[in-house]
NUKENU-854090 format. One line per field, with one value per residue (C-alpha): x, y, z; residue in three letters; residue number from 1. Coordinates in steps of 0.05 Angstrom, whole numbers. Layout:
% NUKENU-854090
px: X, ...
py: Y, ...
pz: Z, ...
residuo: Ala, ...
num: NUM, ...
END
This chain:
% NUKENU-854090
px: -340, -384, -407, -479, -462, -427, -488, -531, -484, -490, -565, -569, -607, -567, -575, -517, -498, -491, -415, -414, -461, -417, -355, -388, -409, -336, -316, -371, -334, -271, -298, -343, -410, -382, -325, -371, -418, -359, -340, -412, -416, -351, -379, -444, -404, -357, -414, -451, -387, -369, -440, -442, -367, -343, -278, -246, -276, -347, -358, -384, -324, -344, -323, -250, -250, -289, -238, -180, -212, -219, -146, -124, -164, -127, -61, -78, -143, -153, -217, -185, -146, -208, -247, -189, -189, -262, -251, -182, -204, -258, -210, -173, -232, -294, -272, -286, -244, -197, -232, -297, -265, -232, -298, -338, -287, -230, -163, -127, -170, -162, -86, -82, -125, -83, -19, -42, -73, -33, 1, -34, 8, -22, 8, 78, 69, 129, 176, 226, 191, 157, 86, 105, 166, 129, 72, 123, 158, 92, 76, 144, 142, 72, 87, 148, 101, 44, 53, -20, -5, 41, -9, -65, -22, 2, -69, -93, -37, -50, -123, -104, -53, -105, -151, -101, -132, -185, -134, -91, -24, 18, -12, -13, 62, 77, 40, 72, 143, 130, 105, 168, 213, 182, 125, 151, 218, 181, 134, 193, 229, 171, 152, 87, 111, 42, 23, 93, 99, 33, 50, 118, 90, 31, 74, 126, 70, 53, 124, 148, 86, 125, 182, 142, 97, 159, 195, 134, 126, 200, 194, 135, 170, 233, 193, 164, 232, 263, 208, 216, 292, 290, 234, 276, 328, 292, 242, 221, 207, 166, 121, 105, 40, 40, 13, -63, -86, -105, -73, -63, 12, -1, -32, 24, 54, 103, 136, 138, 165, 220, 240, 239, 282, 338, 399, 395, 451, 412, 352, 386, 337, 386, 422, 417, 343, 299, 239, 191, 148, 93, 75, 21, 69, 141, 146, 126, 178, 234, 213, 218, 286, 310, 287, 326, 389, 381, 376, 431, 490, 479, 528, 565, 541, 479, 426, 385, 329, 284, 229, 200, 191, 162, 214, 277, 323, 384, 425, 432, 480, 459, 527, 504, 461, 509, 455, 456, 388, 360, 300, 257, 208, 153, 105, 54, 83, 55, 25, 7, -48, -22, 50, 111, 116, 122, 193, 224, 248, 222, 290, 265, 224, 289, 312, 244, 248, 316, 286, 230, 282, 320, 337, 286, 331, 288, 290, 330, 277, 268, 343, 346, 288, 324, 385, 342, 305, 367, 346, 417, 430, 466, 448, 496, 489, 508, 542, 473, 443, 404, 401, 415, 401, 452, 466, 517, 584, 566, 624, 630, 614, 546, 534, 551, 498, 448, 457, 445, 463, 503, 543, 558, 580, 627, 653, 729, 739, 702, 710, 686, 680, 726, 780, 796, 784, 781, 713, 724, 723, 670, 620, 590, 526, 532, 586, 581, 602, 617, 631, 682, 666, 700, 673, 657, 636, 691, 650, 676, 653, 705, 662, 607, 640, 650, 576, 534, 470, 423, 400, 471, 488, 424, 441, 513, 491, 440, 494, 543, 490, 475, 549, 561, 502, 528, 598, 572, 528, 589, 627, 570, 571, 646, 639, 582, 617, 681, 643, 603, 668, 700, 643, 634, 696, 680, 609, 591, 533, 473, 415, 371, 418, 412, 336, 338, 382, 336, 276, 315, 336, 266, 298, 261, 311, 377, 415, 384, 405, 477, 478, 460, 516, 566, 549, 557, 484, 478, 528, 559, 576, 505, 479, 528, 508, 435, 452, 496, 455, 517, 522, 579, 641, 687, 729, 666, 645, 712, 698, 629, 663, 703, 639, 608, 662, 681, 754, 788, 841, 849, 806, 752, 715, 691, 637, 684, 703, 758, 746, 786, 785, 813, 852, 853, 912, 935, 939, 890, 828, 772, 696, 650, 588, 537, 544, 520, 583, 576, 605, 652, 714, 733, 784, 749, 755, 736, 682, 649, 644, 619, 564, 541, 544, 500, 444, 457, 489, 563, 589, 649, 710, 783, 845, 866, 934, 961, 930, 920, 922, 955, 914, 926, 952, 972, 1041, 1061, 1133, 1154, 1222, 1263, 1244, 1298, 1307, 1300, 1265, 1204, 1246, 1290, 1229, 1195, 1258, 1266, 1196, 1207, 1271, 1230, 1188, 1126, 1081, 1057, 985, 986, 1028, 1013, 1063, 1059, 1109, 1097, 1147, 1165, 1217, 1238, 1251, 1208, 1178, 1152, 1096, 1093, 1033, 1042, 987, 1024, 1000, 1022, 1002, 1013, 1037, 1107, 1116, 1096, 1147, 1201, 1186, 1185, 1254, 1282, 1251, 1277, 1347, 1333, 1369, 1325, 1269, 1245, 1189, 1149, 1082, 1020, 955, 891, 819, 824, 892, 926, 996, 1009, 1075, 1116, 1190, 1244, 1314
py: -449, -493, -562, -537, -482, -532, -577, -518, -505, -575, -572, -513, -525, -570, -526, -525, -464, -475, -471, -523, -569, -564, -581, -642, -665, -661, -704, -756, -798, -801, -812, -865, -848, -845, -798, -754, -748, -727, -672, -649, -646, -607, -556, -549, -539, -488, -450, -443, -423, -368, -344, -268, -262, -230, -223, -156, -166, -167, -241, -288, -316, -388, -377, -378, -447, -476, -448, -475, -544, -543, -524, -576, -633, -623, -634, -683, -721, -741, -737, -714, -660, -633, -633, -595, -545, -530, -523, -491, -422, -443, -448, -383, -340, -371, -396, -469, -514, -568, -617, -604, -615, -679, -705, -691, -701, -742, -727, -725, -668, -630, -639, -612, -552, -538, -540, -485, -441, -380, -383, -343, -281, -272, -338, -310, -245, -230, -275, -261, -308, -282, -306, -308, -351, -398, -405, -424, -471, -506, -512, -542, -592, -616, -616, -659, -711, -703, -674, -654, -597, -565, -577, -543, -483, -472, -479, -428, -381, -390, -370, -310, -288, -297, -249, -197, -144, -133, -108, -46, -38, -43, -108, -136, -125, -151, -216, -225, -215, -263, -314, -307, -311, -370, -406, -411, -443, -488, -512, -528, -564, -610, -626, -585, -550, -539, -495, -464, -443, -405, -373, -352, -321, -286, -258, -231, -196, -159, -144, -124, -96, -61, -110, -175, -168, -156, -217, -261, -239, -253, -321, -340, -316, -354, -417, -412, -398, -457, -504, -486, -492, -560, -588, -574, -624, -673, -725, -736, -661, -659, -714, -670, -632, -559, -507, -501, -443, -383, -412, -360, -357, -321, -384, -431, -420, -478, -452, -381, -400, -443, -387, -333, -374, -380, -337, -272, -293, -357, -316, -300, -311, -352, -388, -463, -478, -515, -557, -578, -639, -666, -740, -780, -826, -833, -894, -852, -798, -849, -882, -814, -803, -869, -845, -780, -820, -857, -795, -753, -753, -743, -694, -727, -706, -671, -722, -695, -732, -702, -754, -716, -656, -698, -687, -713, -674, -680, -640, -670, -652, -657, -659, -654, -593, -563, -553, -568, -571, -582, -628, -627, -685, -677, -729, -735, -754, -821, -805, -845, -804, -765, -787, -770, -787, -862, -885, -828, -840, -773, -749, -677, -688, -691, -625, -593, -620, -588, -520, -532, -545, -481, -438, -388, -330, -280, -297, -361, -407, -366, -366, -441, -451, -409, -455, -517, -497, -489, -533, -551, -620, -686, -759, -804, -876, -924, -991, -1023, -978, -930, -860, -796, -727, -675, -602, -587, -581, -631, -670, -740, -711, -689, -760, -788, -744, -762, -836, -824, -771, -821, -841, -768, -755, -815, -808, -812, -824, -846, -896, -862, -906, -956, -906, -884, -809, -755, -731, -664, -694, -662, -711, -715, -747, -822, -830, -892, -874, -916, -881, -908, -892, -891, -927, -860, -791, -750, -691, -621, -549, -541, -587, -535, -495, -561, -580, -559, -594, -553, -618, -639, -570, -571, -640, -620, -555, -592, -640, -582, -545, -606, -619, -546, -546, -609, -580, -514, -551, -591, -526, -499, -561, -554, -480, -493, -552, -511, -453, -499, -533, -465, -444, -511, -554, -626, -610, -644, -631, -679, -688, -653, -593, -589, -592, -535, -493, -506, -482, -422, -401, -418, -465, -522, -574, -580, -583, -516, -486, -513, -486, -417, -420, -447, -394, -338, -316, -340, -334, -397, -358, -336, -406, -437, -386, -406, -480, -471, -417, -374, -300, -288, -259, -207, -262, -294, -228, -224, -293, -268, -217, -273, -314, -257, -262, -323, -345, -371, -422, -458, -518, -538, -583, -525, -501, -450, -457, -415, -384, -419, -357, -302, -352, -314, -323, -284, -225, -210, -171, -222, -229, -289, -297, -354, -397, -464, -496, -465, -400, -378, -338, -285, -230, -164, -140, -206, -190, -258, -248, -177, -199, -252, -205, -156, -208, -240, -219, -212, -239, -212, -257, -253, -296, -341, -327, -385, -431, -504, -523, -492, -456, -454, -392, -379, -355, -334, -335, -300, -321, -331, -400, -453, -526, -545, -480, -515, -565, -510, -469, -530, -550, -480, -481, -550, -527, -473, -531, -509, -562, -555, -573, -558, -526, -498, -473, -437, -401, -338, -321, -248, -233, -306, -304, -347, -318, -372, -364, -415, -416, -454, -469, -476, -486, -435, -408, -334, -281, -286, -355, -327, -270, -320, -364, -302, -280, -350, -357, -289, -318, -374, -364, -328, -309, -238, -229, -268, -247, -273, -273, -245, -260, -218, -245, -181, -179, -176, -178, -172, -190, -177, -207
pz: 2165, 2208, 2187, 2187, 2138, 2094, 2095, 2077, 2018, 1991, 2000, 1952, 1887, 1841, 1780, 1731, 1691, 1616, 1623, 1679, 1640, 1579, 1621, 1651, 1582, 1561, 1621, 1612, 1559, 1603, 1673, 1705, 1735, 1807, 1788, 1747, 1806, 1850, 1801, 1798, 1874, 1876, 1828, 1867, 1932, 1901, 1867, 1933, 1970, 1920, 1910, 1914, 1898, 1834, 1797, 1777, 1708, 1738, 1724, 1778, 1815, 1801, 1729, 1751, 1786, 1728, 1678, 1720, 1721, 1645, 1636, 1687, 1656, 1590, 1627, 1683, 1670, 1742, 1783, 1849, 1811, 1777, 1843, 1876, 1818, 1829, 1904, 1905, 1929, 1979, 2037, 2023, 2002, 2032, 2101, 2086, 2130, 2104, 2150, 2114, 2046, 2070, 2097, 2034, 1978, 2009, 2041, 1974, 1949, 2015, 2012, 1941, 1959, 2021, 1980, 1932, 1986, 2009, 2076, 2130, 2141, 2211, 2232, 2216, 2255, 2298, 2258, 2203, 2155, 2092, 2076, 2002, 2015, 2062, 2011, 1958, 2007, 2021, 1947, 1930, 1988, 1969, 1894, 1905, 1934, 1884, 1815, 1811, 1860, 1809, 1752, 1792, 1813, 1741, 1713, 1765, 1747, 1672, 1678, 1721, 1668, 1612, 1649, 1673, 1628, 1682, 1734, 1737, 1700, 1763, 1787, 1716, 1709, 1779, 1767, 1698, 1725, 1783, 1732, 1689, 1750, 1787, 1752, 1680, 1701, 1750, 1695, 1650, 1706, 1724, 1652, 1647, 1584, 1553, 1612, 1618, 1545, 1546, 1613, 1584, 1521, 1553, 1610, 1562, 1524, 1588, 1610, 1540, 1505, 1450, 1436, 1442, 1380, 1337, 1365, 1355, 1282, 1271, 1304, 1260, 1197, 1215, 1228, 1158, 1126, 1164, 1143, 1069, 1071, 1104, 1060, 998, 1020, 1067, 1044, 1116, 1124, 1060, 1089, 1150, 1151, 1128, 1176, 1172, 1128, 1169, 1232, 1287, 1300, 1366, 1396, 1377, 1445, 1441, 1378, 1403, 1471, 1440, 1393, 1446, 1493, 1441, 1448, 1407, 1360, 1342, 1318, 1252, 1196, 1156, 1213, 1225, 1209, 1259, 1242, 1298, 1284, 1328, 1333, 1367, 1405, 1425, 1379, 1318, 1337, 1342, 1276, 1242, 1275, 1244, 1175, 1185, 1201, 1136, 1092, 1123, 1171, 1245, 1274, 1332, 1401, 1375, 1396, 1454, 1490, 1543, 1554, 1613, 1567, 1511, 1456, 1423, 1378, 1332, 1282, 1212, 1156, 1083, 1049, 976, 990, 1040, 1092, 1167, 1201, 1271, 1282, 1344, 1348, 1400, 1428, 1485, 1552, 1576, 1644, 1705, 1737, 1797, 1785, 1745, 1671, 1658, 1646, 1685, 1755, 1779, 1805, 1799, 1863, 1903, 1874, 1889, 1960, 1966, 1949, 1999, 2053, 2039, 2099, 2126, 2107, 2066, 1992, 2002, 1975, 1912, 1900, 1911, 1862, 1809, 1817, 1808, 1746, 1703, 1644, 1622, 1649, 1638, 1651, 1687, 1708, 1763, 1745, 1756, 1702, 1746, 1715, 1753, 1724, 1745, 1726, 1672, 1707, 1761, 1791, 1818, 1887, 1861, 1836, 1905, 1939, 1883, 1900, 1975, 2026, 2067, 2005, 1992, 2064, 2063, 1992, 1982, 1907, 1844, 1787, 1722, 1661, 1694, 1712, 1783, 1790, 1842, 1868, 1834, 1764, 1720, 1691, 1622, 1595, 1591, 1644, 1687, 1758, 1820, 1887, 1937, 2009, 2077, 2138, 2171, 2150, 2117, 2090, 2100, 2088, 2033, 1989, 1982, 1924, 1886, 1885, 1826, 1847, 1892, 1925, 1942, 1970, 2012, 2040, 2056, 2088, 2130, 2156, 2169, 2209, 2250, 2263, 2281, 2329, 2362, 2368, 2395, 2446, 2467, 2476, 2518, 2562, 2573, 2591, 2639, 2672, 2682, 2714, 2760, 2784, 2794, 2839, 2875, 2871, 2853, 2830, 2764, 2717, 2720, 2672, 2723, 2721, 2645, 2650, 2700, 2654, 2595, 2636, 2662, 2591, 2564, 2514, 2480, 2504, 2543, 2477, 2456, 2523, 2515, 2444, 2470, 2520, 2469, 2417, 2467, 2469, 2542, 2598, 2627, 2690, 2704, 2687, 2736, 2789, 2778, 2787, 2849, 2882, 2890, 2877, 2827, 2858, 2827, 2796, 2769, 2738, 2703, 2676, 2655, 2610, 2579, 2568, 2528, 2474, 2434, 2436, 2373, 2392, 2326, 2344, 2293, 2342, 2384, 2336, 2303, 2229, 2198, 2130, 2076, 2032, 2078, 2122, 2188, 2236, 2298, 2304, 2247, 2266, 2262, 2267, 2276, 2233, 2233, 2171, 2144, 2170, 2240, 2268, 2213, 2233, 2180, 2177, 2191, 2118, 2085, 2032, 2041, 2116, 2109, 2060, 2109, 2168, 2131, 2130, 2197, 2262, 2278, 2343, 2382, 2381, 2402, 2393, 2449, 2481, 2440, 2389, 2406, 2332, 2271, 2217, 2142, 2106, 2034, 2014, 1944, 1918, 1854, 1827, 1764, 1738, 1743, 1755, 1828, 1849, 1877, 1916, 1945, 1968, 1998, 2034, 2062, 2090, 2119, 2154, 2188, 2217, 2180, 2149, 2077, 2060, 1985, 1931, 1862, 1811, 1744, 1698, 1658, 1602, 1592, 1537, 1535, 1610, 1655, 1718, 1765, 1816, 1872, 1919, 1984, 2035, 2101, 2172, 2224, 2293, 2280, 2231, 2263, 2232, 2164, 2171, 2190, 2129, 2084, 2108, 2097, 2028, 2007, 2012, 1962, 1895, 1844, 1891, 1878, 1928, 1980, 2008, 2042, 2001, 2030, 2010, 1947, 1925, 1947, 1973, 2048, 2087, 2023, 2030, 1978, 1980
residuo: Met, Ser, Arg, Ala, Ala, Ala, Asn, Glu, Met, Val, Ala, Ala, Pro, Asp, Val, Leu, Thr, Pro, Glu, Ala, Ala, Ala, Phe, Leu, Asp, Arg, Leu, Ala, Pro, His, Leu, Gly, Ala, Val, Asp, Leu, Ala, Arg, Val, Arg, Ala, Ala, Trp, Val, Phe, Ala, Glu, Ala, Ala, His, Arg, Gly, Gln, Phe, Arg, Ala, Ser, Gly, Glu, Ala, Tyr, Ile, Ser, His, Pro, Leu, Ala, Val, Ala, Glu, Ile, Leu, Phe, Glu, Thr, Val, Pro, Asp, Thr, Asp, Ala, Val, Cys, Ala, Ala, Leu, Leu, His, Asp, Thr, Val, Glu, Asp, Cys, Gly, Val, Ser, Leu, Ala, Thr, Leu, Ala, Glu, Arg, Phe, Gly, Ser, Thr, Val, Ala, Ala, Ile, Val, Asp, Ala, Val, Ser, Lys, Phe, Asp, Ala, Ala, Ala, Leu, Ala, Gly, Thr, Ser, Leu, Ser, Ala, Ala, Asp, Glu, Thr, Leu, Arg, Lys, Leu, Leu, Ala, Ala, Gly, Gly, Arg, Asp, Arg, Arg, Val, Phe, Ala, Leu, Lys, Leu, Ala, Asp, Arg, Leu, His, Asn, Val, Arg, Thr, Leu, Asp, Ala, Val, Gly, Pro, Ala, Lys, Arg, Glu, Arg, Val, Ala, Arg, Glu, Thr, Leu, Thr, Ile, Tyr, Cys, Pro, Leu, Ala, Ala, His, Val, Gly, Leu, Asn, Gly, Leu, Gly, Asp, Glu, Leu, Tyr, Val, Arg, Ser, Arg, Arg, Ile, Val, His, Pro, Trp, Arg, Gln, Pro, Thr, Leu, Glu, Arg, Arg, Ala, Trp, Val, Arg, Ala, Gly, Val, Asp, Ala, Arg, Arg, Ile, Arg, Arg, Val, Ser, Ala, Val, Ala, Arg, Met, Ser, Ala, Glu, Pro, Ala, Pro, Gly, Ala, Asp, Pro, Gly, Arg, Asp, Phe, Arg, Leu, Leu, Ala, Ala, Ser, Leu, Arg, Glu, His, Ala, Arg, Glu, Arg, Ser, Leu, Phe, Gly, Val, Pro, Thr, Leu, Arg, Leu, Thr, Phe, Gly, Ser, Val, Gln, Ala, Ala, Tyr, Ala, Thr, Leu, Ala, Gln, Leu, His, Met, Glu, Ala, Thr, Leu, Leu, Pro, Gly, Ser, Phe, Arg, Ala, Glu, Pro, Arg, Asp, Gly, Trp, Ile, Gly, Cys, Arg, Met, His, Tyr, Ala, Glu, Gln, Gly, Leu, Thr, Ala, Asp, Phe, Val, Leu, Ser, Phe, Pro, Ile, Pro, Met, Ala, Ile, Gly, Ala, Ser, Pro, Val, Gly, Trp, Asp, Gly, Gly, Trp, Thr, Asp, Glu, Val, Ala, Ala, Ala, Ala, Ser, Ala, Thr, Ser, Glu, Pro, Gly, Ala, Ile, Thr, Arg, Ser, Leu, Arg, Asp, Ile, Val, Asp, Leu, Arg, Ser, Ile, Trp, Thr, Phe, Ser, Pro, Ala, Gly, Gln, Gly, Phe, Lys, Leu, Pro, Val, Gly, Ala, Arg, Ala, Leu, Asp, Phe, Ala, Phe, Ala, Val, His, Thr, Asp, Val, Gly, Leu, Arg, Ala, Thr, Ser, Ala, Val, Val, Asn, Gly, Glu, Ser, Arg, Asp, Leu, Ser, Val, Val, Leu, Arg, Thr, Gly, Asp, Val, Val, Glu, Ile, Arg, Thr, Ala, Ser, Glu, Ile, Val, Ala, Gln, Ala, Glu, Trp, Leu, Pro, Leu, Leu, Ala, Ser, Pro, Arg, Ala, Arg, Ala, Lys, Leu, Arg, His, Trp, Leu, Arg, Glu, Arg, Ala, Gln, Ala, Gln, Thr, Ala, Ala, Arg, Gly, Arg, Thr, Leu, Leu, Ala, Asp, Arg, Val, Arg, Ala, Met, Val, Pro, Gly, Arg, Glu, Leu, Thr, Pro, Ala, Asp, Leu, Asp, Arg, Ile, Ala, Gln, Trp, Leu, Arg, Ala, Gly, Ser, Pro, Asp, Glu, Ala, Leu, Phe, Ser, Ile, Gly, Ser, Gly, Ser, Ala, Ser, Ala, Thr, Leu, Ala, Ala, Ala, His, Leu, Thr, Gly, Arg, Val, Pro, Arg, Ala, Ala, Asp, Leu, Glu, Gln, Leu, Lys, Ala, Asp, Glu, Ala, Leu, Val, Ala, Asp, Gly, Arg, Thr, Asp, Ser, Gly, Leu, Val, Tyr, Cys, Ser, Val, Cys, Thr, Pro, Ile, Pro, Pro, Asp, Asp, Ile, Met, Ala, Val, Pro, Asp, Glu, Ala, Gly, Leu, Met, Val, His, Arg, Ser, His, Cys, Pro, Gln, Gly, Leu, Arg, Thr, Ala, Ala, Arg, Leu, Arg, Met, Leu, Pro, Ile, Ala, Trp, Ala, Ala, Ser, Leu, Thr, Gln, Thr, Leu, Pro, Val, Arg, Ile, Arg, Ile, Arg, Ala, Asp, Asp, Arg, Val, Gly, Leu, Leu, Ala, Asp, Cys, Ala, Gly, Thr, Ile, Ala, Arg, Glu, Arg, Val, Ser, Ile, Asp, Ala, Val, Glu, Ser, Arg, Thr, Asn, Tyr, Leu, Gln, Ala, Arg, Gly, Leu, Ala, Glu, Leu, Asp, Phe, Val, Val, Arg, Val, Arg, Ser, Gln, Lys, Thr, Val, Asp, Arg, Cys, Ala, Leu, Ala, Leu, Ala, Lys, Val, Asp, Gly, Val, Arg, Glu, Val, Phe, Arg, Leu, Asp, Glu, Ala, Gly, Glu, Glu, Arg, Ala, Lys, Arg, Arg, Pro
num: 1, 2, 3, 4, 5, 6, 7, 8, 9, 10, 11, 12, 13, 14, 15, 16, 17, 18, 19, 20, 21, 22, 23, 24, 25, 26, 27, 28, 29, 30, 31, 32, 33, 34, 35, 36, 37, 38, 39, 40, 41, 42, 43, 44, 45, 46, 47, 48, 49, 50, 51, 52, 53, 54, 55, 56, 57, 58, 59, 60, 61, 62, 63, 64, 65, 66, 67, 68, 69, 70, 71, 72, 73, 74, 75, 76, 77, 78, 79, 80, 81, 82, 83, 84, 85, 86, 87, 88, 89, 90, 91, 92, 93, 94, 95, 96, 97, 98, 99, 100, 101, 102, 103, 104, 105, 106, 107, 108, 109, 110, 111, 112, 113, 114, 115, 116, 117, 118, 119, 120, 121, 122, 123, 124, 125, 126, 127, 128, 129, 130, 131, 132, 133, 134, 135, 136, 137, 138, 139, 140, 141, 142, 143, 144, 145, 146, 147, 148, 149, 150, 151, 152, 153, 154, 155, 156, 157, 158, 159, 160, 161, 162, 163, 164, 165, 166, 167, 168, 169, 170, 171, 172, 173, 174, 175, 176, 177, 178, 179, 180, 181, 182, 183, 184, 185, 186, 187, 188, 189, 190, 191, 192, 193, 194, 195, 196, 197, 198, 199, 200, 201, 202, 203, 204, 205, 206, 207, 208, 209, 210, 211, 212, 213, 214, 215, 216, 217, 218, 219, 220, 221, 222, 223, 224, 225, 226, 227, 228, 229, 230, 231, 232, 233, 234, 235, 236, 237, 238, 239, 240, 241, 242, 243, 244, 245, 246, 247, 248, 249, 250, 251, 252, 253, 254, 255, 256, 257, 258, 259, 260, 261, 262, 263, 264, 265, 266, 267, 268, 269, 270, 271, 272, 273, 274, 275, 276, 277, 278, 279, 280, 281, 282, 283, 284, 285, 286, 287, 288, 289, 290, 291, 292, 293, 294, 295, 296, 297, 298, 299, 300, 301, 302, 303, 304, 305, 306, 307, 308, 309, 310, 311, 312, 313, 314, 315, 316, 317, 318, 319, 320, 321, 322, 323, 324, 325, 326, 327, 328, 329, 330, 331, 332, 333, 334, 335, 336, 337, 338, 339, 340, 341, 342, 343, 344, 345, 346, 347, 348, 349, 350, 351, 352, 353, 354, 355, 356, 357, 358, 359, 360, 361, 362, 363, 364, 365, 366, 367, 368, 369, 370, 371, 372, 373, 374, 375, 376, 377, 378, 379, 380, 381, 382, 383, 384, 385, 386, 387, 388, 389, 390, 391, 392, 393, 394, 395, 396, 397, 398, 399, 400, 401, 402, 403, 404, 405, 406, 407, 408, 409, 410, 411, 412, 413, 414, 415, 416, 417, 418, 419, 420, 421, 422, 423, 424, 425, 426, 427, 428, 429, 430, 431, 432, 433, 434, 435, 436, 437, 438, 439, 440, 441, 442, 443, 444, 445, 446, 447, 448, 449, 450, 451, 452, 453, 454, 455, 456, 457, 458, 459, 460, 461, 462, 463, 464, 465, 466, 467, 468, 469, 470, 471, 472, 473, 474, 475, 476, 477, 478, 479, 480, 481, 482, 483, 484, 485, 486, 487, 488, 489, 490, 491, 492, 493, 494, 495, 496, 497, 498, 499, 500, 501, 502, 503, 504, 505, 506, 507, 508, 509, 510, 511, 512, 513, 514, 515, 516, 517, 518, 519, 520, 521, 522, 523, 524, 525, 526, 527, 528, 529, 530, 531, 532, 533, 534, 535, 536, 537, 538, 539, 540, 541, 542, 543, 544, 545, 546, 547, 548, 549, 550, 551, 552, 553, 554, 555, 556, 557, 558, 559, 560, 561, 562, 563, 564, 565, 566, 567, 568, 569, 570, 571, 572, 573, 574, 575, 576, 577, 578, 579, 580, 581, 582, 583, 584, 585, 586, 587, 588, 589, 590, 591, 592, 593, 594, 595, 596, 597, 598, 599, 600, 601, 602, 603, 604, 605, 606, 607, 608, 609, 610, 611, 612, 613, 614, 615, 616, 617, 618, 619, 620, 621, 622, 623, 624, 625, 626, 627, 628, 629, 630, 631, 632, 633, 634, 635, 636, 637, 638, 639, 640, 641, 642, 643, 644, 645, 646, 647, 648, 649, 650, 651, 652, 653, 654, 655, 656, 657, 658, 659, 660, 661, 662, 663, 664, 665, 666, 667, 668, 669, 670, 671, 672, 673, 674, 675, 676, 677, 678, 679, 680, 681, 682, 683, 684, 685, 686, 687, 688, 689, 690, 691, 692, 693, 694, 695, 696, 697, 698, 699, 700, 701, 702, 703, 704, 705
END
C-alpha cells in the first residue's frame, strides 16, 4: 500500500463504533492520554484498512482485531501490544507495508505485527521449505525475543477458536487439531496459561464433540466431591470461598483443563482429592501453604513450584482422618510489560530459540517444538546459585550446554553436590552442578543420544554440522590440489584459483565450492581441468570415476563419520547419508541409515583398498560363568593385537548355572580380524559361542568351539 493511501486511511472520519468506544473506556483508567490516543489511532487505521471486509460469520472484519485486542489486554496490559493486536491483519490481508506501520506506530508495533503474519508462500516457490513451518519458525524466533508476540498470536488464535462455528466442519476440526498440537503446548510452555487453558478446552470440544461433554461433567462433579472431602478435615480449606451459586462450570477453563490433562487412572471419583485455591498474590499463596504445613504432614518430595505458571502445590496427609489430599495454590504472575515474569530468568527463550533454529527438513520445527513443550522439568543450580530449568531425565551434559555452548563443547566431567561424577549422570531437582572443562573442544557425535534438552541437542548438532562442513571442505581442497598437481606437476592452488572454481561452480564462496567437491557433488578432475586449461586424458577420466564415489578409509577427519550403531567395517556393503554429524557411513541394511536416506539423498561410497585407521565393532561372547573368564577373554583379544575400547559383562542364571555374556568393543580394519578373534576366543575354556553384533543386536559370524 502506498503512503498516500495510508494517509487517506488515517484521514477517514474518526467515528468510533459502540464496541470500540466501550473498549477505549475500559483502557482509560489504565493508560495515559498519549497511550490512549495511540490505541485510538490504531483502531481508526485498522477500521479503514479492513473496511468492506467481512468474516465468515457475516460480521465486519474489524470486530476480530478489536476482540483480539480485548483478550490481549487482559493478559499483557501494554500499549504497543494492544496497537499491534488492532493492526495484526493489516499487512497480511490489506496490503499495508511494515514500513508504514513503523512510521505511524513505531518499530516495536511493526515488529510484533510482522512476527504474527503468515510467511509469503510465493517467496518459497522452488524450495523445499514449507510456508507453515517457516511461519512457525518466524513466530518462535520473534517470541523468544519479545513475549508479547506469543501473547498476541495466542489471543488471535483464541478468538478464531471461539468463532469456529461460522466455518465448515473440516476447517473447524483442522484448526482445532492444530491448536491442540502446537498452540496449547506453546501457551503452557511460555506461561500464558489463561489463554492456553481456554484454547485446550474449546479445541477438545470440537475434536471430541461426543466425549468432551461427559468428561467435563465428570471433572466438575469430581471437583465438588474433592472440595467437600477436603473441607471436612482441613480448616484452611473450610476458609476458602465456595463456588458461586449458578456458576457456569463450562467457563472454568483452568479447572477443566487441569482435570482433562490428568492421566485416566487419576480421574477416579474417589482417588486422591485435589483442591485448587486462587489468591491475589504470591505472598498470600505461600502464607496459606504455611498454614497447611501446620495442620497436617507434608509428604516428602511432593512440593511443586512453577512460578512462571503462577502456582505452587503440595500433598498433605491428615493422619487422624486417614486422608491424603493435593493442594494447588494459584496466584497472578507479576509481569514486567513486554518481558518474562518477574523473578524468572526466562530460560525458556533459549529453548524456543532452539526450535526456531531447527533444520529446514519438512516438519522438523514442529517436532522440535513438541520436544520443547514437555512440561515435566527439574530445576538445577550452579555453585553461584543461578537456576537452570532442564527436562526430566537431563544429565550433567545438558547442564553444561545450559550454562554456555562453549562449556558444553569442552565439558569433561561434573561435580554434583560436591561429588565428582561422569557427564552422563542423571540430575534431580535441587542438584548443585559444577562443570569441569578441557582447554579445547572435546564434543563428539556420540553425545547426541545422551542429551535430553532440545536446546543442547540443537547446539551440538549445529557445531557438528559446522565441523563436518569444514572437514568436507578440507577434503575437497586436498582432492582438487592432488588433481591439479597430477595435471601440471608443481602447480599449487592459489586464492585466485579458489575464486575461479567458486564462480565456475556458481557457489556462494570458495568454501562452498570445496564442500561440493569434498562431498562428491562436484568433480575434482573437471575442476582441475578448468583451472589448468587441460582436456582430461583417459587416465584423468578414470580418476573422474573415482571422484564420483566417496572412499571410506577409516579416517574421521575427512568429513566421513561411521555409525556407532551398525559399526560398518570392510567388506560390509555400505552407504553414505548426510547427517547432523556429517556424511554418516552406514551398513546397507542399517534401519537408522535407511530411515535417514528415505528423507535425504544417499551417496555412493566404497571401501578403500586398506584402512588408514581402525574402526570399532562389537563382539559378544557367551560362556559358562567362572572366575577369571573376563580376564582370559580380554587377554586372548590382546594376544591377537586387537585393541579394546570398552567391555560390558552380565550373568544370567538358568537352573542354578550361570551363563555369562561379555560384550567387547574392539577396533579392527576388516572382518578378517573379527573372524581371527572369534576363532581364538572359541578356544577359551567355557566359551560356547562368539559372534559379531549388528545394528539390531542380531548375531553375525557366529563361532562355536
